[in-house]
C-alpha positions as a Markdown table, in Angstrom:
| # | Residue | x | y | z |
|---|---|---|---|---|
| 1 | Met | -30.2 | 27.7 | 10.0 |
| 2 | Pro | -28.3 | 26.5 | 6.8 |
| 3 | Lys | -29.8 | 23.3 | 5.0 |
| 4 | Val | -27.3 | 20.9 | 4.0 |
| 5 | Thr | -27.4 | 17.7 | 1.9 |
| 6 | Val | -25.6 | 14.8 | 3.7 |
| 7 | Lys | -24.5 | 12.0 | 1.6 |
| 8 | Val | -25.0 | 8.6 | 3.1 |
| 9 | Pro | -22.8 | 5.6 | 1.9 |
| 10 | Thr | -24.0 | 2.3 | 0.9 |
| 11 | Pro | -23.2 | 0.6 | 4.4 |
| 12 | Leu | -25.1 | 3.2 | 6.4 |
| 13 | Arg | -28.4 | 3.4 | 4.2 |
| 14 | Ala | -30.1 | 0.8 | 6.3 |
| 15 | Phe | -30.5 | 3.3 | 9.1 |
| 16 | Thr | -31.7 | 5.9 | 6.9 |
| 17 | Gly | -34.6 | 4.0 | 5.3 |
| 18 | Gly | -32.4 | 3.2 | 2.2 |
| 19 | Arg | -32.0 | 6.9 | 1.2 |
| 20 | Ser | -28.5 | 7.9 | -0.1 |
| 21 | Glu | -29.1 | 11.5 | 0.8 |
| 22 | Val | -30.6 | 13.4 | 3.7 |
| 23 | Ser | -31.5 | 17.1 | 4.1 |
| 24 | Val | -30.3 | 18.2 | 7.4 |
| 25 | Glu | -30.3 | 21.6 | 9.0 |
| 26 | Gly | -27.2 | 22.8 | 11.2 |
| 27 | Ala | -24.6 | 25.5 | 11.5 |
| 28 | Thr | -21.4 | 23.1 | 11.7 |
| 29 | Val | -20.3 | 20.0 | 10.4 |
| 30 | Gly | -20.6 | 18.5 | 14.0 |
| 31 | Gly | -24.2 | 19.8 | 14.4 |
| 32 | Leu | -25.5 | 18.5 | 11.3 |
| 33 | Val | -24.0 | 15.1 | 11.9 |
| 34 | Arg | -25.5 | 14.9 | 15.3 |
| 35 | Glu | -28.8 | 16.1 | 14.1 |
| 36 | Leu | -28.7 | 13.3 | 11.5 |
| 37 | Thr | -28.2 | 10.7 | 14.2 |
| 38 | Thr | -31.2 | 12.3 | 16.3 |
| 39 | Glu | -33.3 | 11.8 | 13.2 |
| 40 | His | -31.9 | 8.4 | 12.4 |
| 41 | Pro | -31.0 | 6.9 | 15.7 |
| 42 | Gly | -29.4 | 3.6 | 14.3 |
| 43 | Leu | -26.6 | 5.9 | 12.9 |
| 44 | Lys | -25.3 | 6.9 | 16.3 |
| 45 | Arg | -23.5 | 4.0 | 17.3 |
| 46 | His | -21.8 | 3.7 | 13.8 |
| 47 | Leu | -20.8 | 7.4 | 13.9 |
| 48 | Tyr | -19.7 | 8.0 | 17.5 |
| 49 | Thr | -18.1 | 6.1 | 20.2 |
| 50 | Pro | -19.5 | 5.7 | 23.5 |
| 51 | Asp | -18.0 | 8.7 | 25.0 |
| 52 | Gly | -19.3 | 10.8 | 22.3 |
| 53 | Lys | -16.3 | 11.2 | 19.9 |
| 54 | Leu | -16.6 | 10.7 | 16.1 |
| 55 | Arg | -15.2 | 7.4 | 15.2 |
| 56 | Ser | -11.8 | 7.4 | 13.6 |
| 57 | Phe | -12.7 | 5.1 | 10.7 |
| 58 | Val | -15.7 | 7.5 | 9.7 |
| 59 | Thr | -14.2 | 10.4 | 7.5 |
| 60 | Val | -16.4 | 13.7 | 7.1 |
| 61 | Tyr | -16.0 | 15.7 | 4.0 |
| 62 | Leu | -17.6 | 19.1 | 3.5 |
| 63 | Asn | -18.0 | 19.4 | -0.4 |
| 64 | Asp | -14.5 | 18.2 | -1.5 |
| 65 | Glu | -12.5 | 19.0 | 1.7 |
| 66 | Asp | -11.7 | 16.8 | 4.7 |
| 67 | Val | -13.0 | 18.6 | 7.7 |
| 68 | Arg | -9.9 | 17.2 | 9.7 |
| 69 | Tyr | -7.9 | 20.0 | 7.8 |
| 70 | Leu | -10.5 | 22.6 | 8.1 |
| 71 | Ala | -12.0 | 23.1 | 11.9 |
| 72 | Arg | -12.9 | 19.6 | 12.2 |
| 73 | Glu | -16.5 | 19.4 | 13.7 |
| 74 | Ala | -16.7 | 23.1 | 14.1 |
| 75 | Thr | -16.3 | 23.7 | 10.6 |
| 76 | Pro | -19.2 | 26.2 | 9.6 |
| 77 | Val | -21.6 | 25.2 | 6.8 |
| 78 | Lys | -23.9 | 27.1 | 4.5 |
| 79 | Asp | -26.9 | 26.7 | 2.6 |
| 80 | Gly | -26.2 | 24.2 | -0.4 |
| 81 | Asp | -23.1 | 22.6 | 1.1 |
| 82 | Val | -22.8 | 18.8 | 1.0 |
| 83 | Val | -21.3 | 16.7 | 3.6 |
| 84 | Ser | -20.2 | 13.4 | 2.8 |
| 85 | Leu | -19.8 | 10.4 | 5.3 |
| 86 | Val | -17.0 | 8.1 | 4.1 |
| 87 | Pro | -16.5 | 5.0 | 6.3 |
| 88 | Ala | -13.8 | 2.7 | 6.0 |
| 89 | Ile | -14.9 | -0.3 | 3.9 |
| 90 | Ala | -13.4 | -3.8 | 4.1 |
| 91 | Gly | -13.0 | -5.6 | 0.7 |
| 92 | Gly | -11.3 | -8.7 | -1.1 |
| 93 | Ser | -11.2 | -12.3 | 0.3 |
| 94 | Pro | -12.2 | -13.0 | 3.9 |
| 95 | Ala | -9.6 | -14.6 | 6.2 |
| 96 | Ala | -11.7 | -17.4 | 6.8 |
| 97 | Ala | -15.0 | -18.5 | 4.8 |
| 98 | Arg | -18.3 | -17.9 | 6.5 |
| 99 | Pro | -20.1 | -20.9 | 7.5 |
| 100 | Asn | -23.5 | -19.3 | 6.8 |
| 101 | Ala | -25.2 | -20.4 | 3.8 |
| 102 | Pro | -25.9 | -17.5 | 1.0 |
| 103 | Arg | -29.1 | -15.8 | 1.7 |
| 104 | Ser | -31.3 | -14.4 | -0.8 |
| 105 | Gly | -32.9 | -11.0 | -0.6 |
| 106 | Arg | -36.1 | -12.0 | -2.4 |
| 107 | Thr | -38.4 | -14.7 | -2.5 |
| 108 | Pro | -38.3 | -16.7 | -5.9 |
| 109 | Thr | -41.7 | -16.9 | -7.6 |
| 110 | Pro | -43.1 | -20.5 | -8.5 |
| 111 | Arg | -41.9 | -20.0 | -12.0 |
| 112 | Glu | -38.5 | -19.2 | -10.8 |
| 113 | Arg | -38.3 | -22.0 | -8.4 |
| 114 | Ser | -38.9 | -24.4 | -11.4 |
| 115 | Glu | -35.3 | -23.5 | -12.7 |
| 116 | Pro | -33.3 | -24.3 | -9.9 |
| 117 | Phe | -29.6 | -23.3 | -9.8 |
| 118 | Ser | -27.2 | -26.1 | -9.0 |
| 119 | Ser | -25.1 | -26.2 | -5.9 |
| 120 | Ala | -22.1 | -25.2 | -8.0 |
| 121 | Asp | -24.2 | -22.1 | -9.4 |
| 122 | Leu | -25.2 | -21.3 | -5.7 |
| 123 | Arg | -21.6 | -21.2 | -4.8 |
| 124 | Arg | -20.3 | -19.4 | -7.9 |
| 125 | Tyr | -22.8 | -16.6 | -7.5 |
| 126 | Ser | -22.8 | -16.6 | -3.6 |
| 127 | Arg | -21.7 | -13.0 | -3.4 |
| 128 | His | -24.6 | -12.1 | -5.6 |
| 129 | Leu | -27.0 | -13.8 | -3.9 |
| 130 | Leu | -26.0 | -12.0 | -0.5 |
| 131 | Leu | -27.1 | -8.8 | -2.1 |
| 132 | Pro | -30.8 | -8.1 | -1.5 |
| 133 | Glu | -30.9 | -6.1 | -4.9 |
| 134 | Val | -29.8 | -9.3 | -6.7 |
| 135 | Gly | -30.7 | -12.5 | -4.7 |
| 136 | Val | -31.8 | -15.7 | -6.6 |
| 137 | Ala | -34.4 | -13.8 | -8.5 |
| 138 | Gly | -31.9 | -11.3 | -9.7 |
| 139 | Gln | -29.5 | -13.9 | -10.8 |
| 140 | Arg | -32.2 | -15.7 | -12.8 |
| 141 | Lys | -32.7 | -12.3 | -14.7 |
| 142 | Leu | -29.1 | -12.5 | -15.5 |
| 143 | Arg | -29.3 | -15.9 | -16.7 |
| 144 | Arg | -32.0 | -15.2 | -19.0 |
| 145 | Ala | -30.5 | -11.9 | -20.3 |
| 146 | Lys | -29.0 | -11.5 | -23.7 |
| 147 | Val | -26.5 | -8.9 | -24.2 |
| 148 | Leu | -24.8 | -8.0 | -27.7 |
| 149 | Leu | -21.2 | -6.4 | -27.5 |
| 150 | Val | -20.2 | -4.7 | -30.8 |
| 151 | Gly | -16.6 | -4.9 | -30.8 |
| 152 | Ala | -14.4 | -7.5 | -28.9 |
| 153 | Gly | -11.4 | -4.9 | -28.3 |
| 154 | Gly | -10.4 | -2.5 | -25.6 |
| 155 | Leu | -13.7 | -2.1 | -24.3 |
| 156 | Gly | -15.4 | -5.2 | -25.4 |
| 157 | Ala | -12.8 | -7.3 | -23.9 |
| 158 | Pro | -13.3 | -6.3 | -20.2 |
| 159 | Ala | -16.9 | -6.0 | -20.5 |
| 160 | Ala | -17.4 | -9.4 | -21.7 |
| 161 | Leu | -15.3 | -10.8 | -19.1 |
| 162 | Tyr | -17.3 | -9.3 | -16.3 |
| 163 | Leu | -20.6 | -10.0 | -18.0 |
| 164 | Ala | -19.6 | -13.8 | -18.4 |
| 165 | Ala | -18.5 | -13.9 | -14.7 |
| 166 | Ala | -21.7 | -12.2 | -13.5 |
| 167 | Gly | -23.7 | -14.9 | -15.4 |
| 168 | Val | -25.3 | -13.3 | -18.3 |
| 169 | Gly | -27.0 | -16.1 | -20.1 |
| 170 | Glu | -26.2 | -15.2 | -23.8 |
| 171 | Ile | -23.3 | -12.8 | -24.8 |
| 172 | Gly | -23.2 | -12.0 | -28.6 |
| 173 | Leu | -19.9 | -10.6 | -29.9 |
| 174 | Val | -19.5 | -8.7 | -33.2 |
| 175 | Asp | -15.9 | -8.6 | -34.6 |
| 176 | Phe | -14.1 | -9.7 | -37.7 |
| 177 | Asp | -10.7 | -8.9 | -36.5 |
| 178 | Ser | -7.7 | -11.2 | -35.7 |
| 179 | Val | -5.5 | -10.7 | -32.4 |
| 180 | Asp | -2.6 | -8.6 | -33.0 |
| 181 | Leu | 0.7 | -8.1 | -30.7 |
| 182 | Ser | -0.2 | -4.6 | -30.5 |
| 183 | Asn | -3.8 | -5.5 | -28.9 |
| 184 | Leu | -2.3 | -7.0 | -25.9 |
| 185 | Gln | -1.4 | -3.8 | -23.9 |
| 186 | Arg | -5.0 | -3.3 | -23.3 |
| 187 | Gln | -7.2 | -6.3 | -24.7 |
| 188 | Val | -7.0 | -8.4 | -21.5 |
| 189 | Leu | -9.2 | -11.3 | -23.1 |
| 190 | Tyr | -6.1 | -12.2 | -25.4 |
| 191 | Thr | -2.7 | -13.7 | -24.7 |
| 192 | Thr | 0.5 | -13.8 | -26.8 |
| 193 | Ala | -0.2 | -17.2 | -28.0 |
| 194 | Asp | -3.3 | -16.1 | -29.6 |
| 195 | Val | -1.6 | -13.5 | -31.9 |
| 196 | Gly | -3.0 | -14.3 | -35.4 |
| 197 | Arg | -6.1 | -16.1 | -34.3 |
| 198 | Pro | -9.6 | -14.8 | -34.9 |
| 199 | Lys | -10.6 | -12.6 | -31.9 |
| 200 | Leu | -14.1 | -14.1 | -31.7 |
| 201 | Ala | -12.9 | -17.8 | -31.6 |
| 202 | Val | -10.5 | -16.9 | -28.7 |
| 203 | Ala | -13.1 | -14.9 | -26.9 |
| 204 | Lys | -15.7 | -17.8 | -27.0 |
| 205 | Glu | -13.3 | -20.2 | -25.6 |
| 206 | Arg | -12.1 | -17.9 | -22.8 |
| 207 | Leu | -15.5 | -16.7 | -21.7 |
| 208 | Glu | -16.8 | -20.2 | -21.8 |
| 209 | Ala | -13.9 | -21.5 | -19.8 |
| 210 | Leu | -14.3 | -18.7 | -17.3 |
| 211 | Asn | -18.1 | -19.6 | -16.9 |
| 212 | Pro | -19.5 | -22.9 | -18.6 |
| 213 | Gly | -23.0 | -21.6 | -17.8 |
| 214 | Val | -22.7 | -18.8 | -20.4 |
| 215 | Thr | -23.4 | -19.0 | -24.0 |
| 216 | Val | -21.3 | -17.0 | -26.5 |
| 217 | Val | -22.7 | -16.2 | -29.9 |
| 218 | Pro | -20.0 | -15.0 | -32.4 |
| 219 | His | -21.0 | -12.5 | -35.1 |
| 220 | Glu | -17.8 | -12.6 | -37.2 |
| 221 | Glu | -18.9 | -10.0 | -39.9 |
| 222 | Arg | -18.8 | -6.2 | -40.2 |
| 223 | Leu | -22.0 | -4.6 | -38.9 |
| 224 | Thr | -23.7 | -2.7 | -41.8 |
| 225 | Ser | -26.8 | -1.2 | -42.5 |
| 226 | Glu | -28.1 | -4.4 | -44.2 |
| 227 | Asn | -27.5 | -6.8 | -41.3 |
| 228 | Ala | -27.7 | -4.3 | -38.0 |
| 229 | Leu | -31.2 | -4.7 | -37.4 |
| 230 | Asp | -31.1 | -8.5 | -37.7 |
| 231 | Val | -28.0 | -8.7 | -35.5 |
| 232 | Leu | -29.4 | -6.4 | -32.8 |
| 233 | Arg | -32.9 | -7.8 | -32.6 |
| 234 | Pro | -32.7 | -10.8 | -30.5 |
| 235 | Tyr | -30.7 | -8.9 | -27.6 |
| 236 | Asp | -32.1 | -7.1 | -24.6 |
| 237 | Val | -29.1 | -4.7 | -24.1 |
| 238 | Val | -26.4 | -3.5 | -26.7 |
| 239 | Val | -23.0 | -2.6 | -25.5 |
| 240 | Asp | -21.1 | -0.1 | -28.0 |
| 241 | Gly | -17.4 | -0.9 | -27.9 |
| 242 | Thr | -16.7 | 0.4 | -31.3 |
| 243 | Asp | -13.8 | 2.4 | -32.5 |
| 244 | Asn | -15.1 | 4.4 | -35.4 |
| 245 | Phe | -18.0 | 6.8 | -36.1 |
| 246 | Pro | -19.9 | 5.1 | -39.0 |
| 247 | Thr | -20.5 | 2.0 | -36.7 |
| 248 | Arg | -21.1 | 4.1 | -33.6 |
| 249 | Tyr | -24.0 | 6.0 | -35.3 |
| 250 | Leu | -25.3 | 2.8 | -37.0 |
| 251 | Val | -25.3 | 1.0 | -33.5 |
| 252 | Asn | -27.3 | 4.0 | -32.1 |
| 253 | Asp | -29.7 | 4.2 | -34.8 |
| 254 | Ala | -30.4 | 0.5 | -34.7 |
| 255 | Ser | -30.8 | 0.5 | -30.9 |
| 256 | Val | -33.3 | 3.6 | -31.2 |
| 257 | Leu | -35.3 | 1.8 | -34.0 |
| 258 | Leu | -35.5 | -1.4 | -32.2 |
| 259 | Gly | -36.4 | 0.1 | -28.7 |
| 260 | Lys | -33.0 | -1.3 | -27.1 |
| 261 | Pro | -30.6 | 0.6 | -24.5 |
| 262 | Asn | -27.3 | 1.4 | -25.7 |
| 263 | Val | -24.5 | 1.2 | -23.5 |
| 264 | Tyr | -21.9 | 3.8 | -24.6 |
| 265 | Gly | -18.4 | 3.9 | -24.1 |
| 266 | Ser | -15.4 | 5.7 | -25.8 |
| 267 | Ile | -11.8 | 6.3 | -25.0 |
| 268 | Tyr | -8.9 | 8.5 | -26.2 |
| 269 | Gln | -5.5 | 8.9 | -24.8 |
| 270 | Phe | -6.2 | 9.3 | -21.1 |
| 271 | Glu | -9.7 | 10.1 | -21.1 |
| 272 | Gly | -13.0 | 8.1 | -21.3 |
| 273 | Gln | -16.7 | 8.6 | -21.5 |
| 274 | Val | -19.6 | 6.4 | -20.6 |
| 275 | Ser | -23.3 | 6.7 | -21.0 |
| 276 | Val | -26.5 | 4.9 | -21.5 |
| 277 | Phe | -28.6 | 6.0 | -24.4 |
| 278 | Asp | -32.2 | 4.8 | -24.4 |
| 279 | Ala | -34.5 | 7.0 | -26.4 |
| 280 | Arg | -37.5 | 5.5 | -24.9 |
| 281 | Arg | -36.8 | 7.3 | -21.7 |
| 282 | Gly | -33.9 | 9.7 | -22.5 |
| 283 | Pro | -31.5 | 11.0 | -25.2 |
| 284 | Cys | -30.1 | 9.0 | -27.9 |
| 285 | Tyr | -26.4 | 9.5 | -29.2 |
| 286 | Arg | -27.5 | 11.8 | -32.1 |
| 287 | Cys | -29.2 | 14.0 | -29.4 |
| 288 | Leu | -25.7 | 14.4 | -28.1 |
| 289 | Tyr | -23.9 | 14.7 | -31.3 |
| 290 | Pro | -26.3 | 15.1 | -34.3 |
| 291 | Glu | -23.5 | 14.9 | -36.8 |
| 292 | Pro | -20.2 | 13.4 | -36.9 |
| 293 | Pro | -16.8 | 15.3 | -36.9 |
| 294 | Pro | -15.1 | 15.6 | -40.3 |
| 295 | Pro | -13.1 | 12.6 | -41.4 |
| 296 | Asp | -9.5 | 12.4 | -39.6 |
| 297 | Leu | -10.3 | 15.4 | -37.4 |
| 298 | Val | -10.7 | 13.0 | -34.5 |
| 299 | Pro | -7.8 | 10.5 | -34.6 |
| 300 | Ser | -8.4 | 6.8 | -33.5 |
| 301 | Cys | -6.4 | 5.1 | -30.6 |
| 302 | Ala | -4.2 | 3.6 | -33.4 |
| 303 | Glu | -3.1 | 6.9 | -34.3 |
| 304 | Ala | -3.1 | 8.8 | -31.1 |
| 305 | Gly | -2.5 | 6.1 | -28.6 |
| 306 | Val | -4.3 | 5.0 | -25.4 |
| 307 | Leu | -3.2 | 4.5 | -21.9 |
| 308 | Gly | -3.7 | 0.5 | -21.7 |
| 309 | Val | -5.6 | 0.4 | -18.4 |
| 310 | Leu | -8.1 | 3.2 | -19.6 |
| 311 | Pro | -10.4 | 1.0 | -21.8 |
| 312 | Gly | -10.3 | -1.8 | -18.7 |
| 313 | Leu | -12.1 | 0.9 | -16.4 |
| 314 | Val | -14.6 | 2.3 | -19.1 |
| 315 | Gly | -15.4 | -1.3 | -20.1 |
| 316 | Val | -16.0 | -2.4 | -16.5 |
| 317 | Leu | -18.1 | 0.8 | -16.1 |
| 318 | Gln | -20.2 | -0.2 | -19.3 |
| 319 | Ala | -20.6 | -3.7 | -17.8 |
| 320 | Thr | -21.8 | -2.4 | -14.6 |
| 321 | Glu | -24.5 | -0.2 | -16.2 |
| 322 | Thr | -25.5 | -3.4 | -18.3 |
| 323 | Val | -26.0 | -5.5 | -15.1 |
| 324 | Lys | -27.9 | -2.8 | -13.5 |
| 325 | Leu | -30.4 | -2.5 | -16.5 |
| 326 | Ile | -30.9 | -6.3 | -16.5 |
| 327 | Leu | -31.6 | -6.2 | -12.7 |
| 328 | Gly | -33.6 | -3.3 | -12.9 |
| 329 | Val | -31.9 | -1.6 | -9.9 |
| 330 | Gly | -30.1 | 1.6 | -9.1 |
| 331 | Ser | -29.8 | 4.7 | -11.2 |
| 332 | Ser | -28.8 | 4.2 | -14.7 |
| 333 | Leu | -26.6 | 6.7 | -16.8 |
| 334 | Val | -29.5 | 7.5 | -19.0 |
| 335 | Gly | -29.6 | 11.4 | -19.4 |
| 336 | Arg | -25.9 | 11.6 | -17.8 |
| 337 | Leu | -22.6 | 11.6 | -19.3 |
| 338 | Leu | -19.7 | 10.5 | -17.2 |
| 339 | Leu | -16.4 | 11.8 | -18.0 |
| 340 | Phe | -13.1 | 10.2 | -16.7 |
| 341 | Asp | -9.6 | 11.9 | -16.7 |
| 342 | Ala | -7.1 | 9.3 | -15.8 |
| 343 | Leu | -4.3 | 11.7 | -15.4 |
| 344 | Ala | -6.0 | 13.7 | -12.9 |
| 345 | Leu | -8.0 | 10.5 | -11.8 |
| 346 | Arg | -11.3 | 12.5 | -11.7 |
| 347 | Phe | -14.8 | 12.1 | -12.8 |
| 348 | Arg | -17.2 | 14.5 | -14.0 |
| 349 | Glu | -20.7 | 14.2 | -14.8 |
| 350 | Leu | -22.7 | 16.1 | -17.4 |
| 351 | Thr | -26.6 | 16.3 | -17.7 |
| 352 | Leu | -27.8 | 15.2 | -21.4 |
| 353 | Arg | -31.1 | 16.1 | -22.7 |
| 354 | Lys | -33.4 | 14.8 | -25.2 |
| 355 | Asn | -33.2 | 16.7 | -28.4 |
| 356 | Pro | -36.9 | 17.9 | -29.3 |
| 357 | His | -35.8 | 18.0 | -32.8 |
| 358 | Cys | -33.7 | 14.8 | -33.1 |
| 359 | Val | -34.0 | 13.5 | -36.5 |
| 360 | Leu | -34.1 | 10.0 | -35.1 |
| 361 | Cys | -35.8 | 9.8 | -31.6 |
| 362 | Ser | -38.1 | 13.0 | -31.5 |
| 363 | Pro | -41.7 | 13.1 | -32.2 |
| 364 | Glu | -40.7 | 14.8 | -35.4 |
| 365 | Ala | -38.1 | 12.5 | -36.4 |
| 366 | Thr | -37.5 | 12.4 | -40.2 |
| 367 | Gln | -35.0 | 9.3 | -40.2 |
| 368 | Lys | -37.2 | 6.1 | -40.2 |
| 369 | Gly | -34.6 | 3.7 | -41.1 |
| 370 | Leu | -30.7 | 3.0 | -41.1 |
| 371 | Ile | -28.7 | 5.1 | -43.7 |
| 372 | Asp | -25.4 | 4.8 | -45.5 |
| 373 | Tyr | -23.1 | 5.5 | -42.4 |
| 374 | Pro | -19.8 | 5.9 | -44.2 |
| 375 | Ala | -21.2 | 8.5 | -46.6 |
| 376 | Phe | -23.0 | 10.4 | -43.6 |
| 377 | Cys | -19.6 | 10.5 | -41.7 |
| 378 | Gly | -17.9 | 11.7 | -44.9 |
| 379 | Ile | -15.8 | 8.7 | -45.9 |
| 380 | Pro | -15.6 | 8.1 | -49.6 |
| 381 | Ala | -17.0 | 4.7 | -50.9 |
| 382 | Gly | -13.7 | 3.5 | -52.2 |
| 383 | Gly | -11.9 | 4.4 | -48.8 |
| 384 | Ala | -9.5 | 7.2 | -47.9 |
| 385 | Leu | -7.5 | 6.8 | -51.3 |
| 386 | Ser | -10.4 | 6.7 | -53.6 |
| 387 | Asp | -10.1 | 10.0 | -55.2 |
| 388 | Val | -6.1 | 9.9 | -55.4 |
| 389 | Asp | -4.6 | 9.8 | -58.7 |
| 390 | Ala | -3.4 | 6.1 | -59.2 |
| 391 | Ser | -0.4 | 7.3 | -61.3 |
| 392 | Ile | 1.2 | 8.8 | -58.1 |
| 393 | Leu | 0.8 | 5.6 | -56.1 |
| 394 | Ile | 3.6 | 3.0 | -56.0 |
| 395 | Glu | 3.4 | -0.7 | -54.8 |
| 396 | Pro | 5.7 | -1.8 | -51.9 |
| 397 | Glu | 7.6 | -4.3 | -54.3 |
| 398 | Ala | 8.3 | -1.3 | -56.7 |
| 399 | Leu | 9.4 | 0.8 | -53.9 |
| 400 | Ala | 11.9 | -1.8 | -52.7 |
| 401 | Glu | 13.3 | -2.2 | -56.0 |
| 402 | Ala | 13.9 | 1.5 | -56.5 |
| 403 | Leu | 15.6 | 1.8 | -53.0 |
| 404 | Arg | 18.0 | -1.0 | -54.2 |
| 405 | Ser | 19.1 | 0.7 | -57.3 |
| 406 | Asp | 22.0 | 2.7 | -58.0 |
| 407 | Asp | 20.1 | 6.1 | -57.9 |
| 408 | Pro | 17.5 | 5.5 | -55.0 |
| 409 | Pro | 15.1 | 8.2 | -54.6 |
| 410 | Leu | 14.7 | 10.3 | -51.5 |
| 411 | Leu | 12.2 | 8.6 | -49.2 |
| 412 | Ile | 10.5 | 11.0 | -46.7 |
| 413 | Asp | 8.7 | 9.8 | -43.7 |
| 414 | Val | 6.3 | 12.4 | -42.5 |
| 415 | Arg | 5.0 | 10.8 | -39.3 |
| 416 | Glu | 5.8 | 11.6 | -35.7 |
| 417 | Pro | 8.8 | 10.5 | -33.9 |
| 418 | Glu | 7.1 | 8.1 | -31.7 |
| 419 | Glu | 5.5 | 6.3 | -34.8 |
| 420 | Trp | 8.9 | 6.4 | -36.5 |
| 421 | Ala | 10.4 | 4.7 | -33.2 |
| 422 | Ile | 7.9 | 1.9 | -33.7 |
| 423 | Gly | 8.8 | 1.0 | -37.2 |
| 424 | His | 10.4 | 2.7 | -40.2 |
| 425 | Leu | 12.1 | 1.9 | -43.6 |
| 426 | Pro | 16.0 | 2.0 | -43.0 |
| 427 | Arg | 16.7 | 4.5 | -46.0 |
| 428 | Ala | 13.9 | 6.9 | -45.1 |
| 429 | Arg | 14.5 | 10.4 | -43.8 |
| 430 | Leu | 12.3 | 11.5 | -41.1 |
| 431 | Ile | 10.8 | 15.1 | -41.4 |
| 432 | Pro | 7.5 | 14.9 | -39.3 |
| 433 | Lys | 4.3 | 16.7 | -40.9 |
| 434 | Gly | 3.7 | 18.6 | -37.7 |
C-alpha cells in the first residue's frame, strides 16, 4: 500500500496533536483521507458531511493538482506523493465584535505579572493574545525585544511598520538618506509631503504614531567597519535591508562575530530572496556567497528597476521571521533560502548548508574581525571614477556653457530608452550602449 504524506493546515492541527504532516497509507486520495479520519477521529466532522461526502469548503490537492480535475476521491496515489488539505479560511474584520475577553494561551510568570499591560495594550494586541503561541507571555517578549533594521528603504519600511505594529519594544534604524520622490513607489513609510526630509526623522514620527509603546532609535550614519559592532551589539535581531554588497557583507560579518541572527532579504526587478543567517545553528551569508560579484555586474534597483509591491512582500516576510525568532515559535528560515517570483507568483525553497571551510563561521575560520568591505567588493577607495583621468571630465556648468555656444559639441547619451524617458538633456542624442 503506498505511503503518502498528508499536509494538515493550521485550523485542523488541533485534531492531529499539533502535527502539520501525517504519514498515511492508502491506494486512492479518498482512501487516504478516510484513513486519516480513522486515525484522528476529530477531523471527521470537519472533512465530511453527515451523509459521508467530502465537504465542499475543503479542497484536496494531490501534489500540485486539485483532485476535482483528476479522478476526485478515486485518484490513485503512489509512494512519496503529497496530499494537501486546503479548507476555506475566514479573514479580515468580523461583522460584529466578539463579546468575549481576549484569552492568553500561556500563564504568565510572577515576574511577567509584575509588568502589566494597560487595558489599551490588551485591546491593541488582542489578536496576538488569542494565539496560544503568543499570549501575554509572548507579547511581553516582543515588548522587551530590540531589533535593528539596516536600511529604511524598500525592505526596511514595510518591515518597520509591521514590527512596530506587533509591539517590538525598541526598533533601531540605520540610514543616512533623505526621502526622494522616486522612493514613494515602494517605500510605504513616507508620503509626498516628506520629500527632502531625513528618512529617519520621518520614520521615527510615523512608527511612534502608529504605536506609542514602541521606541525608535535612529542611527543616522553610514555603517562601517569602525562602528558596525557598536551599532549592532545592543540588539537581539538584525534585519538586513541593504541595497549594496559592501554593507551586506559587513552586516553578515558583524552579526556572526556578535552571535546574532541576521534576517536577510534582497530584491531585483520581479524576484526576491529571504533567509535567516545564524552561524550559531546554521550557515551565514558567506556560506552561500563566499565572494561578492564583480563591481557593476549586478545592477542595483536604481539601475535595473523593481516592481513597487515586491519589497513590501519581502519586507513583511522578514518581519514575520523576526517576530518568530523573538517568540521562539515555528520553524525559521535558518538553513533555507526562500525564492519568490512575482511574475509567476511562485515560491521556491532551497536548502542552505554550512560551509565547513567558511572563512568566518567555520571551526577553521581565518577572519576574526571586520575588514575593508568596499575593497573586498572591488570598489576603489575614491569611488567609481577614482582611476579616471580628470582631464577628460567636464563639470555641469562647463558643459552647459559649451552647449550654448555657437559651435556646440555633439552630446551622446548612452543610457537605455527607459532611462532616457525619465530625464535627459535636450540637445543630447540617444545611442544606447546596449
